[in-house]
C-alpha positions in Angstrom: 4.8 20.6 78.6 7.2 22.7 77.2 7.7 23.4 73.6 11.4 23.2 72.1 12.2 26.8 71.0 12.6 28.0 67.7 15.3 30.5 68.2 18.6 30.2 66.0 17.0 27.6 64.3 14.4 29.2 61.9 16.9 31.1 60.2 20.0 29.2 60.8 23.2 31.0 61.1 25.8 29.7 58.0 28.5 30.6 60.4 29.8 27.4 62.0 32.6 25.2 62.3 31.8 21.2 61.8 34.1 19.2 64.4 34.1 15.0 63.9 34.0 13.7 67.1 34.9 10.3 66.1 36.0 7.9 63.4 33.2 4.8 64.4 29.5 4.7 64.4 27.6 1.5 66.4 25.2 1.3 63.1 26.2 -0.2 59.7 24.2 2.1 57.1 25.5 1.1 53.9 25.5 4.2 52.1 27.5 6.3 54.7 30.0 8.3 53.0 32.7 7.6 55.7 35.6 5.4 54.8 34.6 1.7 55.5 37.6 1.3 57.0 37.9 3.7 59.5 34.1 3.4 60.9 34.4 -0.2 61.5 37.7 -2.1 60.8 40.1 0.7 62.5 40.6 0.9 66.5 38.3 3.8 67.6 39.9 7.2 67.5 38.1 10.5 69.1 38.6 14.1 68.6 41.5 15.3 71.2 39.0 17.3 73.6 41.6 19.7 74.5 42.1 21.3 70.8 38.4 22.3 71.2 39.0 25.9 72.7 41.6 26.8 70.1 39.2 26.0 67.3 36.2 28.1 68.5 38.3 31.1 69.2 39.9 30.6 65.8 37.2 30.1 63.9 35.5 33.0 66.1 38.7 35.4 65.2 38.3 34.6 61.3 34.7 34.6 60.3 32.7 35.7 63.5 31.3 31.9 64.1 29.9 31.1 67.5 28.4 27.7 66.6 29.7 24.5 66.7 28.3 21.7 64.9 29.1 17.7 66.0 29.6 15.2 63.0 30.9 11.6 63.1 30.9 8.7 63.0 28.4 9.0 65.9 29.0 11.9 68.3 27.5 10.0 71.4 30.6 7.7 71.7 32.8 10.3 72.6 33.9 9.2 76.3 34.5 13.2 77.0 31.2 14.6 75.8 30.2 16.3 79.0 33.7 17.9 78.7 32.9 19.0 75.2 29.9 20.6 75.7 31.2 22.4 79.0 34.0 24.0 76.5 31.2 25.2 74.4 29.4 27.0 77.0 32.5 28.2 78.7 33.2 29.7 75.5 29.7 31.4 75.4 29.3 29.4 72.1 26.7 27.5 70.9 26.6 23.4 69.5 24.5 21.2 67.8 25.3 17.5 66.5 23.8 15.0 64.4 22.6 11.4 65.9 21.2 8.3 65.0 19.6 8.8 68.7 20.3 5.2 69.5 23.0 5.9 72.7 21.2 9.3 73.3 20.9 8.5 76.7 24.3 8.8 77.1 24.4 12.2 76.7 20.8 13.3 77.2 21.5 14.5 81.0 24.6 16.7 79.7 22.4 18.3 77.4 19.6 19.3 80.1 22.3 20.5 82.2 23.7 22.8 79.3 20.9 23.4 77.6 21.3 27.3 77.0 24.4 25.9 74.5 22.2 23.5 72.6 21.2 25.1 69.8 19.8 21.7 68.1 19.8 18.3 68.0 19.4 16.7 64.7 18.1 13.3 64.7 18.9 10.9 61.0 16.2 9.3 59.7 15.8 6.7 56.6 12.0 6.5 56.6 8.9 7.1 58.2 8.1 3.6 59.6 10.1 1.3 61.6 10.3 -1.0 58.7 11.6 1.4 56.3 14.0 2.9 58.9 15.2 -0.4 60.2 16.0 -1.5 56.8 19.0 0.2 56.5 19.8 0.6 60.3 19.1 -2.6 61.9 15.8 -3.9 64.1 15.4 -1.7 67.0 17.0 1.8 65.5 13.4 3.1 65.1 12.3 2.7 68.5 15.8 4.1 69.7 15.3 7.4 67.9 11.5 7.9 68.4 12.4 7.2 72.3 15.3 10.0 72.0 13.1 12.7 69.9 10.0 12.2 72.8 12.9 12.9 75.6 13.7 16.2 73.4 10.2 17.2 73.5 9.3 16.7 76.8 12.0 18.7 78.1 12.1 21.4 75.6 15.4 20.6 73.9 14.8 21.7 70.0 15.4 18.9 67.8 15.2 18.2 63.6 14.8 15.5 61.4 17.7 14.8 58.6 16.7 12.7 55.8 18.6 11.6 52.4 16.3 12.5 48.9 17.1 8.7 47.4 14.8 6.2 45.4 13.6 4.3 48.4 12.7 7.7 50.6 11.2 9.5 47.5 7.7 7.8 48.4 8.0 8.8 51.7 8.8 12.5 51.7 5.9 13.7 52.8 5.2 11.2 55.5 9.0 12.2 56.9 8.1 15.4 56.9 4.4 14.9 58.8 6.2 12.8 61.2 8.4 15.4 62.1 6.0 17.7 62.5 3.7 15.4 64.8 6.4 14.5 66.6 7.4 18.2 67.5 10.4 19.0 65.7 11.1 22.5 64.5 12.4 21.7 60.9 13.0 18.6 58.9 16.2 19.1 56.5 16.6 17.0 53.1 19.7 16.0 51.1 20.5 14.4 47.8 22.6 11.6 48.1 26.3 11.7 47.9 27.0 8.4 46.3 30.3 6.2 47.1 30.2 4.1 44.5 29.0 3.4 40.7 26.4 1.0 42.3 25.4 3.0 45.0 24.8 6.2 42.2 23.1 3.6 39.7 20.9 1.8 42.7 20.1 4.9 44.7 20.8 8.2 43.3 18.1 10.2 41.3 18.5 11.4 38.0 18.0 15.2 37.5 14.6 15.0 36.7 13.6 12.9 39.6 15.6 15.5 41.8 13.8 18.0 40.4 10.5 16.5 41.3 11.4 15.7 44.6 12.5 19.9 45.3 9.2 20.6 43.8 7.4 18.3 46.4 9.7 19.2 49.3 8.7 23.0 48.4 5.5 22.4 48.3 5.8 21.0 51.8 7.6 23.9 53.0 4.6 26.3 52.1 2.2 24.0 53.9 3.8 23.3 57.1 4.3 25.5 59.8 7.9 24.0 60.9 11.1 24.6 58.9 11.3 22.0 55.8 14.6 22.8 54.0 17.1 21.2 51.0 20.7 20.9 51.7 23.1 22.7 49.4 23.4 20.2 47.0 20.7 20.7 44.7 20.9 22.0 41.1 22.1 25.4 40.7 24.1 26.8 37.9 24.7 30.1 39.3 28.5 31.0 39.8 28.6 32.5 43.0 29.6 30.7 46.2 26.9 27.8 46.5 27.5 27.1 50.4 28.5 28.5 53.5 32.1 26.4 53.0 32.9 28.0 49.7 31.9 31.4 51.1 34.7 31.6 53.9 32.5 31.0 56.7 32.3 27.6 57.3 35.3 24.9 57.8 35.7 21.3 58.8 37.9 19.6 61.4 38.1 15.9 61.1 38.7 13.7 64.6 42.3 13.7 64.0 42.1 17.4 64.4 43.0 18.3 60.9 41.0 21.3 59.4 39.3 20.8 55.8 37.0 22.5 53.5 34.1 20.7 54.2 32.5 17.6 56.5 30.9 16.2 53.1 34.4 15.6 51.8 36.7 14.5 54.8 36.9 10.4 55.2 34.9 10.2 52.0 34.5 6.5 51.1 36.3 5.3 48.3 38.0 8.6 47.4 41.6 8.5 46.3 43.2 11.5 47.7 42.4 14.0 50.7 43.5 17.5 48.8 40.9 19.0 50.9 42.9 18.8 53.8 45.3 21.4 54.6 46.6 21.3 58.2 46.7 19.0 61.3 45.8 21.6 64.0 47.6 20.0 66.7 50.3 21.4 65.2 49.9 24.5 63.3 47.3 27.3 65.0 43.9 28.4 63.3 44.8 31.3 61.9 47.5 30.3 59.4 45.7 27.3 58.6 42.8 29.4 57.6 44.4 31.0 55.5 45.5 28.1 53.5 41.8 26.5 53.4 40.5 29.9 52.1 43.1 29.6 49.1 42.0 26.1 48.8 38.2 27.6 48.2 39.2 30.0 45.9 40.7 27.9 43.5 37.5 25.6 43.9 35.0 28.1 43.1 37.2 29.6 39.9 37.1 25.9 39.0 33.4 25.5 39.2 32.9 29.2 37.4 35.5 28.2 34.5 33.1 24.8 34.2 30.0 26.2 34.0 31.6 28.9 31.2 32.5 25.9 29.4 29.5 24.5 29.2 27.1 28.1 28.3 29.9 28.2 25.9 29.1 25.1 24.1 25.6 25.6 24.2 25.0 22.8 26.3 23.4 22.8 29.9 25.4 21.8 32.5 25.1 18.0 33.3 24.1 16.8 36.9 27.9 16.7 38.0 28.7 19.8 37.1 25.5 21.7 38.4 25.0 20.1 41.5 27.5 21.9 43.9 28.4 19.2 45.7 28.8 16.5 42.8 31.3 18.8 41.3 32.8 19.1 44.8 33.2 15.3 44.9 34.7 15.0 41.9 36.9 17.9 41.7 38.7 16.6 44.9 38.9 12.9 43.5 36.3 11.6 46.2 33.9 9.6 43.3 37.3 8.3 41.1 34.7 6.0 39.5 33.2 9.0 37.7 34.9 10.3 34.9 35.5 14.3 34.7 32.5 15.6 32.1 33.9 16.6 28.7 32.0 19.9 26.9 
């Protein structure tokens, strides 16, 4: 039985462009960061497949990217998924995507036919058991994702798990990592909750101390397990240097409408007040010129973060969580979490 290749994934290349393939999803996870209206009440919209070639070439010329990461909505619902994958292959690039696994059978044959262009499939999970996972995603979801994972393993397609760090998942961190290892995953990526309301933040988010304990446990798992165990950028980090690929200028996001934005975590955010992270419609504008403006947005955000960190240092205070966490700071800066006031120093 072939084992999934770990090439390109054990040391992920941050140079990438994220592309949202659709605004819709077949599941209804209450913690999802995507706008409720777009996900479930607006007509289905799909990323214009003909735009992909320009984006790949533009990102390659701008910062050497040869990798496209697809997000959604649910990626596998795009009706032209085959054409999209074949465009990636024709451009000598690679792709990966995040999926809930529910409709994996739709794209499985396409992946087999284009496996040399596939870097990784990322399956999102909400627990190590059927009960824990289906609590958020609905009955039958866990079975579907396990079937999809098994198909990948049998054919040697590289896959990872993605799991959120929330109050309900903290007791399952080890169990989720062991599940991934036993099923043949080449890694598991944990990420802190991105809150979409004051209520969600109160009910699901961890305090700074609790986050530290969770990160320590994940670090211990990384030292024990042979597969890659990692935490996404949103951990507490008060160093003023660029904390992520997007603010370093080697990654960006294109939403399902074809608009260039700073980060996939900011795009279409549920409950947001504005879209200051959106700089251009690539249906009407060349990638190169738009990307230059995006870099100015990133530079201003970095300076905003440096000033906030410096203000806390000058006052002799340790930065609060929403200043110290790069993701929370960006959400706050761009008006994505309007219920949370700017911190005072």
